[in-house]
C-alpha positions as CSV (number, residue, x, y, z in Angstrom):
1,M,196.0,204.7,50.0
2,S,192.7,204.2,51.7
3,F,191.0,200.8,52.2
4,E,187.3,200.5,52.3
5,K,187.3,197.4,54.4
6,A,187.8,197.8,58.2
7,L,188.0,193.9,58.6
8,V,188.3,191.1,56.2
9,I,188.1,187.5,57.4
10,E,188.7,185.2,54.4
11,N,188.1,181.5,54.5
12,V,189.2,181.0,58.1
13,Q,189.5,177.5,59.4
14,K,190.3,176.6,63.0
15,V,190.1,172.9,64.3
16,F,190.9,172.1,67.9
17,N,192.3,168.7,68.8
18,R,192.6,167.7,65.2
19,G,193.0,163.9,64.7
20,T,191.6,163.0,68.1
21,I,188.1,161.8,69.2
22,N,187.6,165.4,70.6
23,E,188.2,167.1,67.3
24,K,186.2,170.2,67.1
25,V,185.7,172.3,63.9
26,A,185.4,175.8,65.6
27,L,185.6,177.9,62.5
28,D,184.6,176.5,59.2
29,R,185.7,178.4,56.2
30,L,184.5,181.6,57.8
31,N,184.0,184.7,55.7
32,L,183.2,188.1,57.0
33,E,183.7,191.8,55.9
34,L,183.2,194.9,58.0
35,L,183.1,198.5,56.6
36,P,184.6,201.4,58.7
37,G,182.1,202.4,61.3
38,D,180.2,199.1,61.4
39,F,178.9,198.0,64.8
40,I,178.1,194.5,64.4
41,T,176.3,192.4,67.1
42,I,177.0,188.5,67.0
43,I,174.7,185.9,68.3
44,G,174.5,182.1,68.0
45,G,174.1,178.9,70.1
46,N,176.7,177.4,72.3
47,G,179.7,176.4,70.4
48,A,178.7,178.3,67.3
49,G,182.1,180.0,67.0
50,K,181.3,183.6,68.3
51,S,184.2,184.0,71.0
52,T,186.5,181.7,68.8
53,M,186.1,184.3,66.0
54,L,187.0,187.1,68.3
55,N,190.1,185.0,69.6
56,A,191.1,184.4,66.1
57,I,191.0,188.2,65.3
58,A,193.0,188.9,68.5
59,G,195.6,186.3,67.8
60,V,195.0,184.2,70.9
61,W,196.1,181.4,68.7
62,P,197.0,180.8,65.1
63,V,194.2,180.0,62.6
64,D,194.9,176.7,60.4
65,E,194.0,178.3,57.1
66,G,192.7,181.7,55.7
67,R,193.5,185.2,56.3
68,I,192.7,188.0,58.6
69,I,193.1,191.6,57.3
70,I,192.5,194.7,59.4
71,D,192.4,198.2,57.7
72,G,194.3,196.8,54.7
73,N,197.0,195.1,56.8
74,D,197.3,191.2,56.7
75,I,197.7,190.5,60.4
76,T,197.3,186.6,60.1
77,A,201.0,185.9,60.9
78,L,201.2,188.6,63.7
79,S,201.6,187.6,67.3
80,E,198.8,188.6,69.8
81,H,201.2,191.2,71.2
82,K,201.7,192.8,67.8
83,R,198.0,192.7,66.8
84,A,197.2,194.7,70.1
85,T,198.2,197.9,68.1
86,Y,195.1,197.5,66.0
87,L,192.6,196.3,68.6
88,G,190.8,197.2,71.8
89,R,189.1,194.4,73.7
90,V,186.6,194.2,76.7
91,F,186.0,190.8,78.2
92,Q,183.0,189.2,80.1
93,D,184.8,189.3,83.4
94,P,185.0,192.8,84.8
95,M,188.2,191.8,86.5
96,T,190.1,191.0,83.2
97,G,190.6,194.4,81.6
98,T,192.1,196.4,84.5
99,A,194.8,196.0,87.2
100,A,192.9,195.8,90.5
101,T,195.7,197.0,92.8
102,M,196.3,200.2,90.8
103,D,194.2,203.3,90.9
104,I,192.0,204.5,88.0
105,E,194.6,207.1,87.0
106,E,197.4,204.6,86.7
107,N,195.2,202.1,84.8
108,M,194.3,204.8,82.3
109,A,198.0,205.9,82.0
110,L,198.9,202.3,81.1
111,A,196.2,202.3,78.3
112,L,197.4,205.7,77.0
113,R,201.0,204.4,76.8
114,R,200.2,201.1,75.2
115,G,202.7,200.2,72.6
116,Q,205.1,202.8,73.8
117,K,208.6,202.3,75.2
118,R,208.7,202.5,79.0
119,T,211.1,205.1,80.4
120,L,212.0,206.3,83.9
121,R,209.9,209.3,83.2
122,W,206.8,207.2,82.8
123,G,204.6,209.0,85.3
124,V,201.2,210.7,85.1
125,T,201.5,214.3,84.0
126,R,199.1,217.0,84.6
127,Q,198.0,216.9,81.0
128,D,197.2,213.2,81.3
129,R,195.1,213.9,84.4
130,E,193.1,216.5,82.5
131,L,192.6,214.0,79.6
132,F,191.4,211.3,82.0
133,R,189.1,213.6,84.0
134,E,187.5,214.7,80.7
135,K,187.1,211.2,79.6
136,L,185.8,209.9,83.0
137,Q,183.3,212.7,83.1
138,T,181.6,211.5,79.8
139,L,180.6,208.3,81.6
140,G,178.3,210.2,84.0
141,L,179.4,207.9,86.9
142,G,181.3,210.5,89.0
143,L,184.6,208.6,88.6
144,E,186.4,211.7,87.7
145,D,186.3,212.7,91.4
146,R,187.7,209.2,92.3
147,M,190.8,208.9,90.1
148,A,193.0,207.9,93.1
149,S,190.5,205.0,94.0
150,K,191.9,201.6,93.6
151,V,190.1,199.9,90.5
152,G,189.6,196.7,92.6
153,L,187.2,198.7,95.0
154,L,184.8,199.6,92.1
155,S,181.7,197.7,91.2
156,G,181.6,195.5,88.1
157,G,179.8,198.0,86.1
158,Q,182.2,200.8,86.9
159,R,185.1,198.6,86.0
160,Q,183.6,197.7,82.6
161,A,183.0,201.4,81.9
162,I,186.6,202.2,82.7
163,T,187.8,199.2,80.6
164,L,185.8,200.5,77.7
165,L,187.5,203.9,78.0
166,M,190.8,202.2,78.1
167,A,190.1,200.0,75.1
168,S,189.1,203.0,73.0
169,M,191.7,205.4,74.1
170,K,194.2,204.8,71.4
171,Q,191.4,204.8,68.6
172,P,191.7,201.1,67.8
173,K,190.9,200.0,64.2
174,L,188.6,197.4,65.7
175,L,186.9,197.2,69.1
176,L,186.0,193.7,70.3
177,L,183.2,193.3,72.9
178,D,183.1,189.6,74.1
179,E,179.9,189.3,76.2
180,H,181.0,192.3,78.2
181,T,177.7,192.8,80.0
182,A,177.0,189.0,80.8
183,A,178.4,189.2,84.3
184,L,176.4,192.5,85.3
185,D,172.8,192.9,86.6
186,P,170.3,194.0,84.0
187,K,170.3,197.7,85.0
188,T,174.1,197.9,85.2
189,A,174.3,196.0,81.9
190,A,172.0,198.5,80.2
191,K,174.2,201.5,81.5
192,V,177.4,199.8,80.2
193,L,175.7,199.3,76.9
194,E,174.7,202.9,76.7
195,I,178.3,203.8,77.4
196,S,179.5,201.4,74.7
197,D,177.2,203.1,72.1
198,Q,178.4,206.5,73.2
199,I,182.2,205.6,73.0
200,I,181.7,203.8,69.6
201,N,179.7,206.8,68.0
202,E,181.9,209.6,69.4
203,N,185.1,207.9,68.2
204,H,183.7,206.6,65.0
205,L,184.9,203.1,65.9
206,T,184.4,199.9,64.1
207,A,183.1,197.3,66.6
208,M,182.1,193.7,67.1
209,M,179.9,192.6,70.1
210,V,179.2,189.1,71.0
211,T,176.0,188.8,73.2
212,H,173.7,186.2,74.6
213,N,170.9,188.6,74.7
214,M,168.9,188.8,71.6
215,K,167.1,191.9,72.5
216,D,170.5,193.7,73.0
217,A,171.6,192.2,69.7
218,I,168.7,193.8,67.9
219,A,168.8,197.1,69.9
220,H,172.5,198.0,69.4
221,G,174.7,198.3,66.3
222,N,173.8,198.7,62.6
223,R,174.2,195.1,61.8
224,L,173.6,191.6,63.2
225,I,175.0,188.3,62.3
226,M,174.0,184.8,63.5
227,M,176.7,182.2,63.6
228,H,176.2,178.3,63.6
229,E,178.7,175.6,63.5
230,G,181.7,178.0,62.8
231,H,180.2,180.2,60.1
232,V,177.7,182.9,59.5
233,I,174.3,181.8,58.6
234,Y,172.3,185.1,58.7
235,D,173.5,188.7,58.2
236,V,171.1,191.7,58.5
237,R,171.5,195.4,58.7
238,G,169.8,198.7,58.6
239,E,166.0,199.1,58.8
240,E,165.6,195.3,58.4
241,K,167.6,194.8,61.5
242,K,165.8,197.5,63.5
243,N,162.4,195.8,62.7
244,L,163.4,192.4,64.0
245,H,161.9,190.7,67.0
246,V,163.4,187.9,69.0
247,K,160.9,185.4,67.6
248,D,162.0,186.4,64.1
249,L,165.5,185.5,64.9
250,L,164.5,182.2,66.4
251,A,162.5,181.4,63.4
252,K,165.3,182.4,61.1
253,F,167.8,180.1,63.0
254,E,165.6,177.1,62.7
255,E,164.8,177.8,58.9
256,I,168.5,178.2,58.1
257,S,170.1,175.6,60.3
258,G,167.4,173.0,60.4
259,A,167.9,172.8,64.2
260,E,166.3,174.3,67.3
261,F,168.1,177.1,69.0
262,A,169.8,175.5,72.0
263,N,171.0,178.2,74.3
264,D,169.1,178.6,77.6
265,R,170.8,181.9,78.5
266,M,169.8,183.4,75.2
267,M,166.3,182.1,75.3
268,L,165.7,183.6,78.8
269,S,167.3,186.9,78.1
């Protein structure tokens, strides 16, 4: 049986510190559907619910109400560990997605064997090395000749590129990119975004990218959503998305939300 939706978020509600003076409605009856192959960029002001949505999908904590369905499988009740089978994720901090004290080859072996039982024969085979070399070569960073280098000695951009490879190695049903270029300088960020596009296209992945950079949100992916107060207020795709400018997004935000866009990082990008 084939399912036409890669992701369905249905009436998802998440409230933090319920019943206290610090109560915060983070996701407010959130609804969103992704088709297979959608690469969706996500923007919004501070506290709009962007990263909260990604955490809800990844199972970082349970949602209060609603359902999350990936590729026809209702994962709402699954633990974060069990959802890992469906997901690949790259975080903002280049240190998060890799083991710094292990070398490139060992990190990639961990990614390759994700979800498998560990045995005494859990080493790196010649076949593995050939695969890793081939994958690293596609990055164009020369890392295929440095497979024995400790990952902790690499630059932030190199680490994010490797994390992207690792996150996509098992062909996840959904790739989550959570401001994964925010900690990089502009030139490195552009290179990592180029690699992201390449990996998503070559592997026909469905992906969601949270970004604070409106230009990047317009330039990448086939669809853009804007979030405000825990739900989607704007959803645009195709030619209409390609023809957008930052000023259009700011105007759209003010028109729909009735508020001014308050996110300095996003405004300055």
